C-alpha positions in Angstrom: -52.4 132.4 64.6 -53.5 131.1 61.9 -55.2 127.4 61.9 -54.2 125.2 59.4 -56.4 124.3 56.3 -58.5 120.7 57.3 -57.4 118.4 54.9 -60.3 115.9 53.2 -59.9 111.8 53.8 -59.6 109.9 51.2 -62.7 107.4 52.1 -63.3 103.4 50.6 -66.4 103.1 50.4 -67.6 99.0 50.5 -70.0 98.3 47.7 -72.7 95.3 47.2 -71.5 91.9 45.7 -73.9 91.6 43.7 -73.1 93.6 40.5 -74.4 92.8 37.1 -77.8 91.4 38.6 -81.3 92.5 38.1 -82.5 91.1 41.6 -80.8 94.1 43.3 -82.2 94.1 47.6 -82.2 96.9 49.7 -79.3 98.3 50.0 -78.8 98.3 54.4 -79.4 94.5 53.8 -75.6 94.6 52.4 -74.0 97.6 54.0 -73.5 99.0 57.5 -76.1 101.8 58.4 -72.9 103.9 59.4 -71.6 103.2 55.9 -74.2 104.2 54.3 -74.5 107.5 55.9 -70.7 108.5 55.5 -71.4 107.6 51.8 -74.1 110.0 51.7 -72.3 112.5 53.0 -69.6 112.8 50.4 -69.9 115.3 47.2 -66.5 113.8 45.4 -66.0 110.5 44.4 -62.9 108.8 42.5 -64.7 105.5 41.0 -64.0 102.4 38.6 -67.1 103.4 36.3 -69.1 106.3 36.7 -72.3 104.8 35.4 -72.4 101.9 38.4 -71.5 104.6 40.6 -74.6 106.8 40.1 -76.3 104.2 40.6 -75.0 103.3 43.8 -75.0 106.7 45.0 -79.5 106.6 44.2 -79.5 103.7 46.2 -77.4 105.7 49.3 -80.1 108.3 48.4 -82.8 106.2 49.5 -82.3 105.8 52.4 -80.4 108.8 53.7 -80.5 112.2 52.4 -77.2 113.0 50.3 -74.7 115.9 51.1 -75.8 117.5 47.9 -78.0 117.2 44.4 -76.5 113.7 42.9 -76.2 116.0 39.2 -73.7 118.9 41.4 -71.5 115.8 42.9 -67.6 115.5 41.0 -67.4 111.7 39.7 -64.4 110.8 38.2 -62.8 107.8 36.8 -59.7 106.0 37.9 -57.4 106.1 34.9 -57.5 103.1 32.9 -53.8 100.8 33.0 -51.8 101.6 30.1 -50.6 98.5 28.0 -46.7 97.8 27.8 -43.9 98.9 30.1 -44.6 102.5 31.1 -47.6 102.6 29.3 -50.0 103.6 32.7 -51.0 106.8 34.4 -48.6 108.2 35.8 -48.1 109.7 39.5 -49.4 112.9 38.7 -52.7 111.5 37.3 -53.7 110.4 40.7 -52.4 113.0 42.4 -54.7 115.4 40.3 -58.0 113.3 41.5 -56.8 114.0 45.2 -57.0 117.6 44.7 -59.9 118.6 46.2 -58.9 116.5 49.3 -56.2 119.4 49.6 -59.3 122.0 49.8 -60.8 120.1 52.7 -63.7 117.7 50.9 -63.3 114.0 51.6 -63.3 111.6 48.3 -64.9 108.3 48.3 -63.3 105.9 46.2 -65.7 103.1 45.1 -65.4 100.4 43.0 -68.0 98.0 41.1 -68.4 95.5 43.8 -66.8 94.5 46.8 -64.3 96.3 48.7 -62.3 99.4 46.7 -58.1 98.0 46.6 -58.6 94.5 47.4 -58.5 92.7 44.2 -59.8 95.2 42.4 -58.5 98.7 40.7 -57.5 101.9 43.7 -54.3 100.3 44.9 -52.3 103.4 43.0 -55.2 105.9 44.3 -54.5 105.1 47.8 -50.7 104.8 47.5 -51.1 108.3 46.1 -52.9 109.4 49.2 -50.4 108.5 51.9 -47.5 110.0 49.8 -49.8 113.2 49.9 -50.2 112.9 53.5 -54.1 112.2 53.1 -55.8 110.3 55.9 -57.3 107.1 54.8 -60.6 105.8 56.2 -62.0 102.2 54.8 -65.3 101.5 55.9 -66.2 97.9 56.7 -67.9 96.3 53.8 -67.6 92.3 52.3 -65.0 91.0 50.2 -66.0 87.9 48.1 -62.3 86.7 48.7 -62.6 86.6 52.8 -66.3 85.1 52.8 -65.1 82.5 50.1 -62.3 82.3 53.1 -64.8 81.8 55.7 -67.1 79.5 54.2 -64.6 77.5 52.6 -63.3 75.0 55.7 -59.8 75.9 54.6 -57.1 77.5 56.6 -57.7 81.0 57.7 -54.5 81.8 59.2 -52.3 81.2 56.1 -53.5 82.2 53.0 -52.3 83.5 49.9 -54.7 85.8 47.2 -52.8 84.9 43.8 -55.1 86.6 41.8 -55.6 85.5 37.8 -53.8 82.3 37.0 -52.2 82.1 33.5 -54.7 81.5 30.5 -52.7 79.0 28.5 -52.3 75.6 29.2 -49.1 74.8 30.0 -48.2 78.2 32.3 -51.4 77.8 34.1 -50.4 74.4 34.7 -46.9 74.9 36.2 -48.8 78.3 38.3 -50.9 75.7 39.7 -48.3 72.3 40.7 -46.4 75.7 42.0 -49.0 76.8 44.8 -49.6 73.5 45.3 -46.4 72.8 46.6 -46.9 76.2 48.5 -49.6 75.0 50.0 -48.3 71.6 51.0 -45.1 73.5 52.3 -46.9 75.9 54.3 -50.4 74.3 54.8 -51.5 77.6 53.0 -55.1 78.9 51.3 -54.2 79.6 48.1 -57.1 81.8 46.7 -57.7 82.6 42.9 -60.1 84.2 40.8 -60.8 84.2 37.1 -63.2 86.7 34.2 -66.1 84.7 34.9 -66.3 82.9 30.8 -62.9 81.4 31.7 -64.7 79.9 34.9 -65.1 76.7 33.3 -61.5 76.1 32.1 -60.1 77.1 35.1 -61.7 74.7 37.3 -60.9 72.0 34.7 -57.2 72.9 34.5 -57.8 72.8 38.8 -59.4 69.2 38.4 -56.5 67.7 36.4 -53.6 68.9 37.8 -54.1 69.2 41.4 -53.1 66.4 43.8 -56.4 64.0 44.1 -56.7 64.2 47.8 -55.9 68.3 47.4 -59.1 70.0 49.2 -60.6 72.4 46.9 -63.4 74.9 47.6 -65.7 76.7 44.9 -67.3 79.8 45.5 -69.9 80.7 43.1 -72.0 84.5 43.3 -71.4 85.1 47.2 -73.6 87.9 48.2 -76.3 87.3 45.3 -79.3 85.7 45.9 -78.5 82.1 45.0 -74.8 82.3 45.7 -72.7 79.1 47.4 -69.5 77.3 48.2 -68.6 73.8 48.7 -65.6 72.0 49.2 -64.4 68.7 48.6 -61.4 66.5 48.1 -60.2 66.9 44.1 -61.0 63.2 43.7 -64.5 63.7 44.9 -65.0 66.7 42.9 -63.5 65.0 39.4 -66.8 62.4 39.9 -69.3 65.1 39.7 -67.9 69.0 38.9 -70.1 71.6 39.5 -71.8 73.4 36.8 -70.3 77.4 36.6 -71.8 80.2 34.7 -69.8 82.0 32.9 -71.6 85.4 33.5 -71.5 84.7 37.9 -68.2 85.2 39.4 -66.6 83.1 41.2 -63.4 82.3 43.6 -61.6 79.0 44.0 -59.6 78.1 47.1 -57.3 75.2 47.7 -55.1 73.8 50.2 -53.0 70.7 49.7 -52.9 67.7 52.0 
């Protein structure tokens, strides 16, 4: 009887959170040894950015011998989302990235920081892996969203990640008020992010449109040297708003009273 060929696994490999900083520390300070060993054994990768992925793999190689030389690995980037309805990549594009798994190769999915497919690209590839009957193996690592939630002191039993809020003033104000109402109704923490150069604008909007008694938490550069998190009532923040860098990532969380 012929033994069915082994299929590979799509391995979700966490990255460190200090993307873009010049003060990276030892990789094993940020990731478990087992994750580093698992990453070292992978020779097919689908990544957000090939250059930063190679830098990550080089850091892995400093601690654990790679299964093959970096130059011999297959590293392919995720398709870029298109603009307009129907302009993005189709299922066939993602299926093509997973073809090595049908031949028995494990494939690592890596984003530039944190957990792939969580507030980062990759979810469509994971969906396609399930559709193709491939196993999906998530490896443990830090997510800035969950670190911020844990550090905030806000409700960690009921929370929602709402992503990016509208950029324009009126839609953003309406969305903030809508989310605050949901938070009050369900005692739910709302978690939002923004492109770093818009951090200050989002903070100003939150302080303007949230109720004075709503608790607002700001977490900046968690996982980086000097990262911080502070939670106060909006009224307190208005008296002394924090200085936010336009280059460092931040997470904004709030819970209505």
